[in-house]
PDB file of N, CA, C and O in Angstrom:
ATOM      1  N   MET A   1      -6.181 -23.136  15.176  1.00  0.00           N
ATOM      2  CA  MET A   1      -6.500 -22.143  14.514  1.00  0.00           C
ATOM      3  C   MET A   1      -6.715 -20.990  15.141  1.00  0.00           C
ATOM      4  O   MET A   1      -7.157 -21.138  16.280  1.00  0.00           O
ATOM      5  N   ARG A   2      -6.576 -20.032  14.836  1.00  0.00           N
ATOM      6  CA  ARG A   2      -6.839 -18.987  15.669  1.00  0.00           C
ATOM      7  C   ARG A   2      -7.897 -18.114  14.989  1.00  0.00           C
ATOM      8  O   ARG A   2      -7.556 -17.986  13.813  1.00  0.00           O
ATOM      9  N   VAL A   3      -8.861 -17.561  15.198  1.00  0.00           N
ATOM     10  CA  VAL A   3      -9.777 -16.587  13.865  1.00  0.00           C
ATOM     11  C   VAL A   3     -10.325 -15.598  14.878  1.00  0.00           C
ATOM     12  O   VAL A   3     -10.198 -15.731  16.095  1.00  0.00           O
ATOM     13  N   ARG A   4     -11.023 -14.466  14.194  1.00  0.00           N
ATOM     14  CA  ARG A   4     -11.421 -13.417  14.948  1.00  0.00           C
ATOM     15  C   ARG A   4     -12.595 -13.562  14.431  1.00  0.00           C
ATOM     16  O   ARG A   4     -12.807 -14.009  13.304  1.00  0.00           O
ATOM     17  N   ALA A   5     -13.897 -12.985  15.671  1.00  0.00           N
ATOM     18  CA  ALA A   5     -15.059 -12.684  15.956  1.00  0.00           C
ATOM     19  C   ALA A   5     -15.540 -12.301  16.641  1.00  0.00           C
ATOM     20  O   ALA A   5     -15.259 -12.533  17.817  1.00  0.00           O
ATOM     21  N   ALA A   6     -16.723 -11.349  16.207  1.00  0.00           N
ATOM     22  CA  ALA A   6     -17.038 -10.346  17.523  1.00  0.00           C
ATOM     23  C   ALA A   6     -18.017 -11.419  18.788  1.00  0.00           C
ATOM     24  O   ALA A   6     -18.982 -12.182  18.764  1.00  0.00           O
ATOM     25  N   VAL A   7     -17.141 -10.930  19.691  1.00  0.00           N
ATOM     26  CA  VAL A   7     -18.240 -11.662  20.834  1.00  0.00           C
ATOM     27  C   VAL A   7     -19.001 -10.650  21.599  1.00  0.00           C
ATOM     28  O   VAL A   7     -18.742  -9.465  21.810  1.00  0.00           O
ATOM     29  N   LEU A   8     -20.184 -11.522  22.034  1.00  0.00           N
ATOM     30  CA  LEU A   8     -21.180 -10.913  23.289  1.00  0.00           C
ATOM     31  C   LEU A   8     -21.004 -11.568  24.449  1.00  0.00           C
ATOM     32  O   LEU A   8     -21.070 -12.796  24.508  1.00  0.00           O
ATOM     33  N   ASP A   9     -20.787 -10.877  25.382  1.00  0.00           N
ATOM     34  CA  ASP A   9     -20.629 -11.244  26.576  1.00  0.00           C
ATOM     35  C   ASP A   9     -21.396 -11.208  27.405  1.00  0.00           C
ATOM     36  O   ASP A   9     -21.635 -12.152  28.158  1.00  0.00           O
ATOM     37  N   GLU A  10     -22.147  -9.686  27.449  1.00  0.00           N
ATOM     38  CA  GLU A  10     -23.836 -10.112  28.483  1.00  0.00           C
ATOM     39  C   GLU A  10     -24.645  -8.987  27.671  1.00  0.00           C
ATOM     40  O   GLU A  10     -24.490  -7.871  27.176  1.00  0.00           O
ATOM     41  N   ALA A  11     -25.533  -9.914  27.835  1.00  0.00           N
ATOM     42  CA  ALA A  11     -27.132  -8.825  27.408  1.00  0.00           C
ATOM     43  C   ALA A  11     -26.848  -7.477  27.414  1.00  0.00           C
ATOM     44  O   ALA A  11     -26.248  -6.720  28.177  1.00  0.00           O
ATOM     45  N   GLY A  12     -27.772  -7.313  25.762  1.00  0.00           N
ATOM     46  CA  GLY A  12     -27.245  -5.536  26.256  1.00  0.00           C
ATOM     47  C   GLY A  12     -25.798  -4.847  26.126  1.00  0.00           C
ATOM     48  O   GLY A  12     -25.816  -3.616  26.124  1.00  0.00           O
ATOM     49  N   GLY A  13     -24.666  -5.419  26.029  1.00  0.00           N
ATOM     50  CA  GLY A  13     -23.156  -4.833  25.844  1.00  0.00           C
ATOM     51  C   GLY A  13     -22.825  -4.983  24.604  1.00  0.00           C
ATOM     52  O   GLY A  13     -23.592  -5.636  23.898  1.00  0.00           O
ATOM     53  N   ARG A  14     -22.081  -4.641  24.248  1.00  0.00           N
ATOM     54  CA  ARG A  14     -21.100  -3.800  22.868  1.00  0.00           C
ATOM     55  C   ARG A  14     -21.071  -5.390  22.726  1.00  0.00           C
ATOM     56  O   ARG A  14     -21.150  -6.154  23.688  1.00  0.00           O
ATOM     57  N   MET A  15     -20.916  -5.877  21.065  1.00  0.00           N
ATOM     58  CA  MET A  15     -20.180  -7.069  20.475  1.00  0.00           C
ATOM     59  C   MET A  15     -18.279  -6.631  20.831  1.00  0.00           C
ATOM     60  O   MET A  15     -17.922  -5.459  20.946  1.00  0.00           O
ATOM     61  N   ARG A  16     -17.434  -7.656  20.935  1.00  0.00           N
ATOM     62  CA  ARG A  16     -16.081  -6.847  21.027  1.00  0.00           C
ATOM     63  C   ARG A  16     -14.804  -7.727  20.175  1.00  0.00           C
ATOM     64  O   ARG A  16     -14.201  -8.654  20.716  1.00  0.00           O
ATOM     65  N   PRO A  17     -14.657  -7.487  19.449  1.00  0.00           N
ATOM     66  CA  PRO A  17     -13.376  -8.505  18.485  1.00  0.00           C
ATOM     67  C   PRO A  17     -12.619  -8.802  19.220  1.00  0.00           C
ATOM     68  O   PRO A  17     -12.036  -8.066  20.016  1.00  0.00           O
ATOM     69  N   THR A  18     -12.488 -10.098  19.053  1.00  0.00           N
ATOM     70  CA  THR A  18     -11.897 -10.928  19.765  1.00  0.00           C
ATOM     71  C   THR A  18     -11.222 -12.317  19.166  1.00  0.00           C
ATOM     72  O   THR A  18     -11.785 -13.210  18.533  1.00  0.00           O
ATOM     73  N   GLU A  19      -9.348 -12.179  19.706  1.00  0.00           N
ATOM     74  CA  GLU A  19      -9.056 -13.830  18.190  1.00  0.00           C
ATOM     75  C   GLU A  19      -9.262 -15.322  19.760  1.00  0.00           C
ATOM     76  O   GLU A  19      -9.007 -15.442  20.958  1.00  0.00           O
ATOM     77  N   LEU A  20     -10.056 -16.354  18.277  1.00  0.00           N
ATOM     78  CA  LEU A  20     -10.654 -17.502  19.421  1.00  0.00           C
ATOM     79  C   LEU A  20      -9.611 -18.409  18.831  1.00  0.00           C
ATOM     80  O   LEU A  20      -9.051 -18.402  17.735  1.00  0.00           O
ATOM     81  N   GLU A  21      -9.530 -19.099  19.757  1.00  0.00           N
ATOM     82  CA  GLU A  21      -9.066 -20.698  18.586  1.00  0.00           C
ATOM     83  C   GLU A  21     -10.117 -21.301  18.590  1.00  0.00           C
ATOM     84  O   GLU A  21     -11.021 -21.242  19.424  1.00  0.00           O
ATOM     85  N   LEU A  22     -10.023 -22.109  17.348  1.00  0.00           N
ATOM     86  CA  LEU A  22     -10.986 -23.245  16.530  1.00  0.00           C
ATOM     87  C   LEU A  22     -10.495 -24.555  16.087  1.00  0.00           C
ATOM     88  O   LEU A  22      -9.915 -24.739  15.017  1.00  0.00           O
ATOM     89  N   ASP A  23     -10.617 -24.978  16.499  1.00  0.00           N
ATOM     90  CA  ASP A  23     -10.796 -26.003  16.709  1.00  0.00           C
ATOM     91  C   ASP A  23     -10.933 -26.541  14.897  1.00  0.00           C
ATOM     92  O   ASP A  23     -11.378 -25.671  14.149  1.00  0.00           O
ATOM     93  N   PRO A  24     -10.485 -28.201  14.112  1.00  0.00           N
ATOM     94  CA  PRO A  24     -10.071 -28.250  13.567  1.00  0.00           C
ATOM     95  C   PRO A  24     -11.601 -28.814  13.080  1.00  0.00           C
ATOM     96  O   PRO A  24     -12.088 -29.066  14.182  1.00  0.00           O
ATOM     97  N   PRO A  25     -12.815 -29.217  11.919  1.00  0.00           N
ATOM     98  CA  PRO A  25     -13.658 -29.967  11.959  1.00  0.00           C
ATOM     99  C   PRO A  25     -13.479 -31.292  12.136  1.00  0.00           C
ATOM    100  O   PRO A  25     -12.534 -31.898  11.630  1.00  0.00           O
ATOM    101  N   ARG A  26     -14.903 -32.159  13.298  1.00  0.00           N
ATOM    102  CA  ARG A  26     -15.295 -33.155  12.962  1.00  0.00           C
ATOM    103  C   ARG A  26     -15.898 -33.714  12.012  1.00  0.00           C
ATOM    104  O   ARG A  26     -16.490 -33.057  11.155  1.00  0.00           O
ATOM    105  N   GLY A  27     -15.845 -34.936  12.011  1.00  0.00           N
ATOM    106  CA  GLY A  27     -16.410 -36.550  11.552  1.00  0.00           C
ATOM    107  C   GLY A  27     -17.557 -35.323  10.320  1.00  0.00           C
ATOM    108  O   GLY A  27     -17.324 -35.177   9.120  1.00  0.00           O
ATOM    109  N   ASP A  28     -18.554 -34.730  10.988  1.00  0.00           N
ATOM    110  CA  ASP A  28     -19.821 -34.341  10.200  1.00  0.00           C
ATOM    111  C   ASP A  28     -19.676 -33.236  10.414  1.00  0.00           C
ATOM    112  O   ASP A  28     -20.749 -32.831  10.862  1.00  0.00           O
ATOM    113  N   GLU A  29     -18.640 -32.078  10.349  1.00  0.00           N
ATOM    114  CA  GLU A  29     -18.649 -30.887  10.691  1.00  0.00           C
ATOM    115  C   GLU A  29     -17.830 -30.168   9.692  1.00  0.00           C
ATOM    116  O   GLU A  29     -16.718 -30.648   9.467  1.00  0.00           O
ATOM    117  N   VAL A  30     -18.197 -29.058   9.028  1.00  0.00           N
ATOM    118  CA  VAL A  30     -17.155 -28.368   7.551  1.00  0.00           C
ATOM    119  C   VAL A  30     -16.585 -27.390   7.938  1.00  0.00           C
ATOM    120  O   VAL A  30     -17.039 -26.999   9.013  1.00  0.00           O
ATOM    121  N   LEU A  31     -15.841 -26.845   7.575  1.00  0.00           N
ATOM    122  CA  LEU A  31     -15.195 -25.066   8.116  1.00  0.00           C
ATOM    123  C   LEU A  31     -15.389 -24.386   7.014  1.00  0.00           C
ATOM    124  O   LEU A  31     -15.007 -24.872   5.950  1.00  0.00           O
ATOM    125  N   VAL A  32     -15.969 -23.227   7.047  1.00  0.00           N
ATOM    126  CA  VAL A  32     -16.381 -22.299   6.019  1.00  0.00           C
ATOM    127  C   VAL A  32     -15.860 -20.780   6.688  1.00  0.00           C
ATOM    128  O   VAL A  32     -16.046 -20.077   7.681  1.00  0.00           O
ATOM    129  N   ARG A  33     -15.198 -20.801   5.601  1.00  0.00           N
ATOM    130  CA  ARG A  33     -14.283 -19.053   4.967  1.00  0.00           C
ATOM    131  C   ARG A  33     -15.573 -17.728   4.744  1.00  0.00           C
ATOM    132  O   ARG A  33     -16.296 -17.414   3.799  1.00  0.00           O
ATOM    133  N   ILE A  34     -15.415 -17.300   5.896  1.00  0.00           N
ATOM    134  CA  ILE A  34     -16.909 -16.377   5.983  1.00  0.00           C
ATOM    135  C   ILE A  34     -16.715 -14.972   5.052  1.00  0.00           C
ATOM    136  O   ILE A  34     -16.092 -13.997   5.472  1.00  0.00           O
ATOM    137  N   ALA A  35     -17.118 -15.012   4.212  1.00  0.00           N
ATOM    138  CA  ALA A  35     -16.989 -13.536   3.459  1.00  0.00           C
ATOM    139  C   ALA A  35     -18.154 -12.343   3.804  1.00  0.00           C
ATOM    140  O   ALA A  35     -18.103 -11.144   3.532  1.00  0.00           O
ATOM    141  N   ALA A  36     -19.256 -13.131   4.524  1.00  0.00           N
ATOM    142  CA  ALA A  36     -20.147 -11.483   4.653  1.00  0.00           C
ATOM    143  C   ALA A  36     -21.013 -12.280   5.475  1.00  0.00           C
ATOM    144  O   ALA A  36     -21.489 -13.360   5.128  1.00  0.00           O
ATOM    145  N   THR A  37     -21.179 -11.773   6.452  1.00  0.00           N
ATOM    146  CA  THR A  37     -22.148 -12.144   7.412  1.00  0.00           C
ATOM    147  C   THR A  37     -23.188 -10.831   7.748  1.00  0.00           C
ATOM    148  O   THR A  37     -22.729  -9.699   7.900  1.00  0.00           O
ATOM    149  N   GLY A  38     -24.775 -11.151   7.853  1.00  0.00           N
ATOM    150  CA  GLY A  38     -25.533 -10.422   8.828  1.00  0.00           C
ATOM    151  C   GLY A  38     -26.185 -10.696  10.034  1.00  0.00           C
ATOM    152  O   GLY A  38     -26.724 -11.790  10.198  1.00  0.00           O
ATOM    153  N   VAL A  39     -26.203  -9.596  11.131  1.00  0.00           N
ATOM    154  CA  VAL A  39     -27.290 -10.170  12.282  1.00  0.00           C
ATOM    155  C   VAL A  39     -28.786  -9.707  11.723  1.00  0.00           C
ATOM    156  O   VAL A  39     -29.136  -8.634  11.232  1.00  0.00           O
ATOM    157  N   CYS A  40     -29.287 -10.522  11.899  1.00  0.00           N
ATOM    158  CA  CYS A  40     -30.694 -11.285  11.964  1.00  0.00           C
ATOM    159  C   CYS A  40     -31.827 -10.379  12.950  1.00  0.00           C
ATOM    160  O   CYS A  40     -31.072  -9.474  13.308  1.00  0.00           O
ATOM    161  N   ALA A  41     -33.029 -10.100  13.538  1.00  0.00           N
ATOM    162  CA  ALA A  41     -34.148 -10.643  14.020  1.00  0.00           C
ATOM    163  C   ALA A  41     -33.613 -10.894  15.381  1.00  0.00           C
ATOM    164  O   ALA A  41     -33.376 -10.074  16.268  1.00  0.00           O
ATOM    165  N   SER A  42     -33.424 -12.599  15.376  1.00  0.00           N
ATOM    166  CA  SER A  42     -33.205 -12.921  16.729  1.00  0.00           C
ATOM    167  C   SER A  42     -31.607 -12.779  17.158  1.00  0.00           C
ATOM    168  O   SER A  42     -31.376 -12.779  18.367  1.00  0.00           O
ATOM    169  N   ASP A  43     -30.691 -12.679  16.403  1.00  0.00           N
ATOM    170  CA  ASP A  43     -29.226 -12.334  16.396  1.00  0.00           C
ATOM    171  C   ASP A  43     -29.706 -10.940  17.528  1.00  0.00           C
ATOM    172  O   ASP A  43     -29.659 -11.204  18.729  1.00  0.00           O
ATOM    173  N   ALA A  44     -30.118  -9.614  17.144  1.00  0.00           N
ATOM    174  CA  ALA A  44     -30.595  -8.734  17.651  1.00  0.00           C
ATOM    175  C   ALA A  44     -31.036  -8.579  19.144  1.00  0.00           C
ATOM    176  O   ALA A  44     -30.627  -7.781  19.988  1.00  0.00           O
ATOM    177  N   HIS A  45     -32.167  -9.752  19.257  1.00  0.00           N
ATOM    178  CA  HIS A  45     -33.156 -10.039  20.212  1.00  0.00           C
ATOM    179  C   HIS A  45     -32.443 -10.613  21.454  1.00  0.00           C
ATOM    180  O   HIS A  45     -32.745 -10.552  22.646  1.00  0.00           O
ATOM    181  N   THR A  46     -31.188 -11.310  20.682  1.00  0.00           N
ATOM    182  CA  THR A  46     -30.033 -11.812  22.142  1.00  0.00           C
ATOM    183  C   THR A  46     -28.768 -11.133  22.816  1.00  0.00           C
ATOM    184  O   THR A  46     -28.044 -11.197  23.809  1.00  0.00           O
ATOM    185  N   ARG A  47     -29.033 -10.230  21.271  1.00  0.00           N
ATOM    186  CA  ARG A  47     -27.971  -8.845  22.043  1.00  0.00           C
ATOM    187  C   ARG A  47     -28.927  -8.371  22.635  1.00  0.00           C
ATOM    188  O   ARG A  47     -28.885  -9.166  23.575  1.00  0.00           O
ATOM    189  N   SER A  48     -29.704  -7.778  22.857  1.00  0.00           N
ATOM    190  CA  SER A  48     -30.894  -7.106  23.973  1.00  0.00           C
ATOM    191  C   SER A  48     -31.177  -8.093  25.327  1.00  0.00           C
ATOM    192  O   SER A  48     -31.427  -7.468  26.359  1.00  0.00           O
ATOM    193  N   GLY A  49     -31.165  -9.286  25.403  1.00  0.00           N
ATOM    194  CA  GLY A  49     -31.876  -9.762  25.705  1.00  0.00           C
ATOM    195  C   GLY A  49     -32.984 -10.658  26.227  1.00  0.00           C
ATOM    196  O   GLY A  49     -33.195 -11.320  27.243  1.00  0.00           O
ATOM    197  N   ARG A  50     -33.727 -10.332  24.842  1.00  0.00           N
ATOM    198  CA  ARG A  50     -35.153 -10.316  25.208  1.00  0.00           C
ATOM    199  C   ARG A  50     -35.316 -11.841  24.554  1.00  0.00           C
ATOM    200  O   ARG A  50     -36.390 -12.370  24.837  1.00  0.00           O
ATOM    201  N   ILE A  51     -34.298 -12.730  23.616  1.00  0.00           N
ATOM    202  CA  ILE A  51     -34.371 -14.089  23.811  1.00  0.00           C
ATOM    203  C   ILE A  51     -33.200 -14.205  24.503  1.00  0.00           C
ATOM    204  O   ILE A  51     -32.093 -13.948  24.030  1.00  0.00           O
ATOM    205  N   PRO A  52     -33.524 -14.765  26.135  1.00  0.00           N
ATOM    206  CA  PRO A  52     -32.351 -15.673  26.928  1.00  0.00           C
ATOM    207  C   PRO A  52     -31.903 -16.302  26.098  1.00  0.00           C
ATOM    208  O   PRO A  52     -32.635 -16.879  25.294  1.00  0.00           O
ATOM    209  N   SER A  53     -29.871 -16.418  26.013  1.00  0.00           N
ATOM    210  CA  SER A  53     -29.281 -17.520  25.488  1.00  0.00           C
ATOM    211  C   SER A  53     -28.001 -17.385  25.929  1.00  0.00           C
ATOM    212  O   SER A  53     -27.560 -16.364  26.457  1.00  0.00           O
ATOM    213  N   PRO A  54     -27.288 -18.561  25.690  1.00  0.00           N
ATOM    214  CA  PRO A  54     -25.863 -18.744  26.793  1.00  0.00           C
ATOM    215  C   PRO A  54     -24.829 -17.644  26.384  1.00  0.00           C
ATOM    216  O   PRO A  54     -24.517 -17.275  25.252  1.00  0.00           O
ATOM    217  N   LEU A  55     -24.383 -17.221  27.595  1.00  0.00           N
ATOM    218  CA  LEU A  55     -23.238 -15.881  26.890  1.00  0.00           C
ATOM    219  C   LEU A  55     -21.928 -16.621  27.379  1.00  0.00           C
ATOM    220  O   LEU A  55     -21.998 -17.619  28.097  1.00  0.00           O
ATOM    221  N   PRO A  56     -21.032 -16.215  27.061  1.00  0.00           N
ATOM    222  CA  PRO A  56     -21.023 -15.797  25.790  1.00  0.00           C
ATOM    223  C   PRO A  56     -20.889 -16.041  24.549  1.00  0.00           C
ATOM    224  O   PRO A  56     -20.681 -17.233  24.326  1.00  0.00           O
ATOM    225  N   ALA A  57     -20.939 -15.157  23.343  1.00  0.00           N
ATOM    226  CA  ALA A  57     -21.620 -16.076  22.168  1.00  0.00           C
ATOM    227  C   ALA A  57     -21.291 -15.011  20.669  1.00  0.00           C
ATOM    228  O   ALA A  57     -21.589 -13.817  20.657  1.00  0.00           O
ATOM    229  N   VAL A  58     -20.861 -15.484  19.892  1.00  0.00           N
ATOM    230  CA  VAL A  58     -20.747 -14.665  18.974  1.00  0.00           C
ATOM    231  C   VAL A  58     -22.194 -15.039  18.029  1.00  0.00           C
ATOM    232  O   VAL A  58     -22.589 -16.196  17.888  1.00  0.00           O
ATOM    233  N   LEU A  59     -22.783 -14.010  17.515  1.00  0.00           N
ATOM    234  CA  LEU A  59     -23.874 -14.103  16.517  1.00  0.00           C
ATOM    235  C   LEU A  59     -23.031 -13.901  15.388  1.00  0.00           C
ATOM    236  O   LEU A  59     -21.826 -13.758  15.183  1.00  0.00           O
ATOM    237  N   GLY A  60     -24.712 -13.961  14.335  1.00  0.00           N
ATOM    238  CA  GLY A  60     -24.165 -13.884  12.987  1.00  0.00           C
ATOM    239  C   GLY A  60     -24.339 -15.080  12.582  1.00  0.00           C
ATOM    240  O   GLY A  60     -23.263 -15.652  12.406  1.00  0.00           O
ATOM    241  N   HIS A  61     -25.585 -15.939  12.273  1.00  0.00           N
ATOM    242  CA  HIS A  61     -25.564 -17.240  11.629  1.00  0.00           C
ATOM    243  C   HIS A  61     -26.128 -17.233  10.623  1.00  0.00           C
ATOM    244  O   HIS A  61     -26.470 -18.332  10.186  1.00  0.00           O
ATOM    245  N   GLU A  62     -26.431 -16.114   9.905  1.00  0.00           N
ATOM    246  CA  GLU A  62     -26.563 -15.824   8.160  1.00  0.00           C
ATOM    247  C   GLU A  62     -25.619 -15.481   7.372  1.00  0.00           C
ATOM    248  O   GLU A  62     -25.695 -14.345   6.902  1.00  0.00           O
ATOM    249  N   GLY A  63     -24.431 -16.361   6.982  1.00  0.00           N
ATOM    250  CA  GLY A  63     -22.972 -15.966   6.376  1.00  0.00           C
ATOM    251  C   GLY A  63     -22.907 -16.638   4.964  1.00  0.00           C
ATOM    252  O   GLY A  63     -23.667 -17.588   4.776  1.00  0.00           O
ATOM    253  N   ALA A  64     -22.297 -16.348   4.221  1.00  0.00           N
ATOM    254  CA  ALA A  64     -21.948 -17.032   2.913  1.00  0.00           C
ATOM    255  C   ALA A  64     -20.286 -16.779   2.987  1.00  0.00           C
ATOM    256  O   ALA A  64     -19.574 -15.904   3.480  1.00  0.00           O
ATOM    257  N   GLY A  65     -20.046 -18.072   2.196  1.00  0.00           N
ATOM    258  CA  GLY A  65     -18.568 -18.022   2.854  1.00  0.00           C
ATOM    259  C   GLY A  65     -18.016 -19.420   1.687  1.00  0.00           C
ATOM    260  O   GLY A  65     -18.943 -20.030   1.156  1.00  0.00           O
ATOM    261  N   VAL A  66     -17.136 -19.696   1.472  1.00  0.00           N
ATOM    262  CA  VAL A  66     -16.073 -20.859   0.639  1.00  0.00           C
ATOM    263  C   VAL A  66     -16.051 -22.514   2.174  1.00  0.00           C
ATOM    264  O   VAL A  66     -16.210 -22.333   3.381  1.00  0.00           O
ATOM    265  N   VAL A  67     -15.904 -23.351   1.748  1.00  0.00           N
ATOM    266  CA  VAL A  67     -15.700 -24.385   2.411  1.00  0.00           C
ATOM    267  C   VAL A  67     -14.389 -24.764   2.509  1.00  0.00           C
ATOM    268  O   VAL A  67     -14.060 -25.093   1.370  1.00  0.00           O
ATOM    269  N   ALA A  68     -13.238 -24.927   3.432  1.00  0.00           N
ATOM    270  CA  ALA A  68     -12.172 -24.111   3.399  1.00  0.00           C
ATOM    271  C   ALA A  68     -11.809 -25.922   3.577  1.00  0.00           C
ATOM    272  O   ALA A  68     -11.220 -26.606   2.739  1.00  0.00           O
ATOM    273  N   ALA A  69     -12.222 -26.276   4.580  1.00  0.00           N
ATOM    274  CA  ALA A  69     -12.138 -28.145   5.175  1.00  0.00           C
ATOM    275  C   ALA A  69     -13.218 -28.784   5.553  1.00  0.00           C
ATOM    276  O   ALA A  69     -14.191 -28.185   6.012  1.00  0.00           O
ATOM    277  N   VAL A  70     -13.169 -30.111   5.400  1.00  0.00           N
ATOM    278  CA  VAL A  70     -14.283 -31.375   5.095  1.00  0.00           C
ATOM    279  C   VAL A  70     -13.481 -32.100   6.117  1.00  0.00           C
ATOM    280  O   VAL A  70     -12.314 -32.493   6.117  1.00  0.00           O
ATOM    281  N   GLY A  71     -14.797 -32.187   7.308  1.00  0.00           N
ATOM    282  CA  GLY A  71     -13.587 -33.441   8.477  1.00  0.00           C
ATOM    283  C   GLY A  71     -14.573 -34.626   8.033  1.00  0.00           C
ATOM    284  O   GLY A  71     -15.734 -34.592   7.625  1.00  0.00           O
ATOM    285  N   THR A  72     -13.280 -36.173   8.365  1.00  0.00           N
ATOM    286  CA  THR A  72     -13.168 -37.044   7.895  1.00  0.00           C
ATOM    287  C   THR A  72     -14.177 -38.005   8.638  1.00  0.00           C
ATOM    288  O   THR A  72     -14.242 -37.916   9.864  1.00  0.00           O
ATOM    289  N   ARG A  73     -14.857 -38.790   8.066  1.00  0.00           N
ATOM    290  CA  ARG A  73     -14.979 -39.863   8.420  1.00  0.00           C
ATOM    291  C   ARG A  73     -15.099 -40.800   8.909  1.00  0.00           C
ATOM    292  O   ARG A  73     -15.142 -41.839   8.250  1.00  0.00           O
TER     293      ARG A  73
END
């Protein structure tokens, strides 16, 4: 499935809208159709480089949405 996300490629850089390929959920995962997300302080620190993180990354782990699919067990 193709999804759009804001990707951060480098600390201090700008997030760029990008289309990504998303695998279906595995046995212990759910797919959430995100309706809204925020960028919290830890995301802001990741973007600035204050909190070192593997990049590229999709920030915004505080989200609200609807469960769209459940992986099989």
